[in-house]
N, C-alpha and C positions, 0 to 999 in steps of 0.2 A: 894345494889350492890354485885354481886357475886364475890368473891375473894378466892383464893387458894395461899398462899405464903410460900415458903420454906425459911428457915433460918438456920443458924448454921454451914455453911461450912467455910473452911479455910484451913490452912497449919497445919499439924500434923506430928509428927514424927513416923517412923515405931514403931509398939507395943503400940502406945498410943490409945486414945479414943476420940470420938466426939459425940455429940447429935444432930440431926438434928429435926426441928420442921416443922410441915406442918399445918398452921393455915387456917381455913376456915371461911368464913362468907357469908351471903346472901344465903345461901341454907343449907339443911341437907343432909349429905352424907350417904350412905348405907354401903359403905366400902370405904377404902383407901389403895392404894398400892405405895410401893416405888419402883422406878426405878433408873437405871443409865447408863449413856452413857460415855465410855471412847473415846478419840479420834481414829478415824478409826474403831471403833467397833460397833455393833448394840446395840441398847437400850436393857437393861437385866433387867428383873423383879427380885426384891429381896425379897420382903415381903408384906403381906397385912394383914388387920385386918377388921372385922367388926364393926359397930358401936353398934349394939345391940348383946350382948353376948361375944364380944371381941374375936371371933374365929381368930387364927392367921395361917399363912403359911409362909414358908421361902424356899428360893432356897438353894440348897446343898453347893453353893459357900460361903454363909454367916451363914449357920446354925451353932449354937454354938457360935458365935462371935457376931451377930447382934441380937437386940431385939427391936421388935415393940410394942408400946403401945398407949394408947388412954386417953384423958381427955375429956369426953363428956361435961362436965360443960364449958370448955374453946374451944371447938369445934377444938381441936387441936390432931394431931398425932404425935407421935415422933418415931425416929429411933436411938437408942443408938448403938453406933458402937464401938466395943473394937477389941483389937489386930489387930490394922490396919496394912495393908501392902501396900506396893507401888502400887500393882496391884489393890488396891482399889481406886486409884486416878481415878476421873471421875466427871462429872456433875450428881448431884443427883436430881431426880425429885419425886414429889408426883403426883398421879392420884387419883381423886375421882370419885367414881360412885354414881349418883343421879338419882334415877329413870333409864331412859333409856339413859341417858347421861353420857359421861366421860368428867372430866374436868381435864387439865394439869396446873401446876404451871410453873413459869419461870425457876426453877431449881437454885441449889446452888452448887458452886464448892467445892470439896474436893480434897486436894492434900496431899499425904502421901509422905514424903521426909525427909531426914535428911539433 
């Protein structure tokens, strides 16, 4: 059964860190991207990584603060988020490319607040 599940969201104080996980099963992805959507805003692409070679890309808004990584043995991609700001508050989604098809997870809420 094909599954794509995000986890790791929660409440974090400004300046804090959080690591999100995107666990896949039932298929082999070619690349995975992390996106987020804040209330009233469009979904924003943050970062992506390829399964083979681990090539990464980052949006300017998170470059230097967020790090994407993968564990191919666990079929899981991570997003390490540091120096979090209130404006990082959003639902975070992972999106997997497998062949010609994109798959979305259900999202995980990250709230940055004191």
